[in-house]
MIKE-698320 format. One record per residue (C-alpha): x, y, z; residue in one letter. Coordinates in steps of 0.2 Angstrom, whole numbers, padded with zeros to 4 digits, always signed. Layout:
BEGIN
XYZA ...
END
This chain:
BEGIN
+0647+0409+0442M +0633+0414+0454E +0619+0425+0450L +0625+0439+0461L +0641+0440+0451D +0631+0441+0435A +0622+0456+0443C +0639+0464+0447K +0643+0463+0428S +0627+0472+0423N +0627+0460+0408D +0609+0454+0405I +0614+0440+0393E +0626+0433+0407L +0612+0435+0420F +0600+0425+0408K +0613+0411+0406R +0616+0409+0424V +0598+0410+0428L +0594+0395+0417L +0606+0385+0427T +0598+0388+0444L +0584+0379+0452N +0570+0387+0462H +0578+0385+0479A +0593+0394+0472D +0583+0409+0467L +0575+0412+0484I +0590+0408+0494K +0593+0422+0507Q +0609+0429+0512N +0615+0434+0530N +0603+0449+0530N +0588+0438+0523G +0589+0446+0506K +0586+0436+0490T +0592+0441+0473I +0575+0449+0470L +0578+0460+0486H +0596+0465+0480I +0590+0469+0462L +0575+0480+0469C +0588+0489+0480Y +0599+0492+0466G +0616+0490+0475Y +0626+0475+0480I +0636+0477+0496H +0651+0466+0497S +0668+0468+0505A +0664+0485+0510H +0661+0491+0493M +0645+0495+0484Y +0642+0489+0466H +0629+0499+0458G +0619+0491+0445M +0613+0500+0429I +0594+0504+0429H +0591+0496+0413G +0600+0480+0418F +0589+0479+0434I +0573+0481+0425L +0578+0467+0412N +0585+0456+0426A +0569+0457+0437V +0558+0454+0421T +0568+0438+0418E +0568+0433+0437L +0549+0436+0439L +0546+0422+0426Q +0553+0410+0438R +0546+0416+0454L +0529+0414+0462N +0518+0425+0474Y +0526+0418+0490D +0544+0422+0483D +0539+0440+0481L +0534+0443+0499I +0549+0435+0507I +0555+0446+0521T +0573+0451+0526T +0579+0451+0544I +0573+0469+0545S +0556+0464+0539G +0556+0472+0522N +0550+0463+0506T +0557+0466+0488A +0542+0478+0487I +0549+0489+0501H +0565+0490+0492Y +0558+0494+0475A +0547+0507+0483S +0562+0517+0489I +0568+0522+0472D +0564+0509+0458N +0547+0514+0452Y +0549+0504+0435K +0553+0488+0445V +0538+0492+0457L +0527+0493+0442Q +0532+0475+0438L +0529+0469+0456L +0512+0477+0460I +0501+0467+0448P +0509+0451+0456R +0505+0455+0474V +0490+0458+0485K +0485+0476+0491Y +0489+0470+0509S +0507+0468+0503D +0508+0486+0499L +0504+0491+0517I +0513+0478+0526T +0525+0486+0539K +0543+0482+0537G +0559+0491+0545Y +0554+0505+0557N +0536+0501+0554D +0537+0508+0536R +0526+0501+0522T +0531+0502+0504P +0518+0516+0502L +0527+0526+0515H +0543+0524+0505Y +0535+0528+0489A +0527+0544+0496C +0543+0550+0505R +0553+0548+0489D +0541+0557+0478S +0540+0572+0489G +0523+0566+0496G 
END
């Protein structure tokens, strides 16, 4: 079973079991769009076969907490093809996850431009009505 399949299940115990079987390279492997499992968790949806699989927010928070124990700083700032980091995705609508990421990154990562020259700060302000 892959970690992505465990995410689709929204089962944190299954996620933890699969996570334990993977090496570091598996955790930062990028898909065709350049997303790692952290990007996908921060985004909150898995797009596969023209379907969106929504993940339960509590599952996402727990899964990111588990995943962060295995990742280093460089893993957190991996960019997708569009130039976004996991921090960009968490800033869109996942503020509890963003709170987990912020202490682990540099200030410059919060103002790094991604897709359409938007920073994580742009996304956070836009979605909060600011």
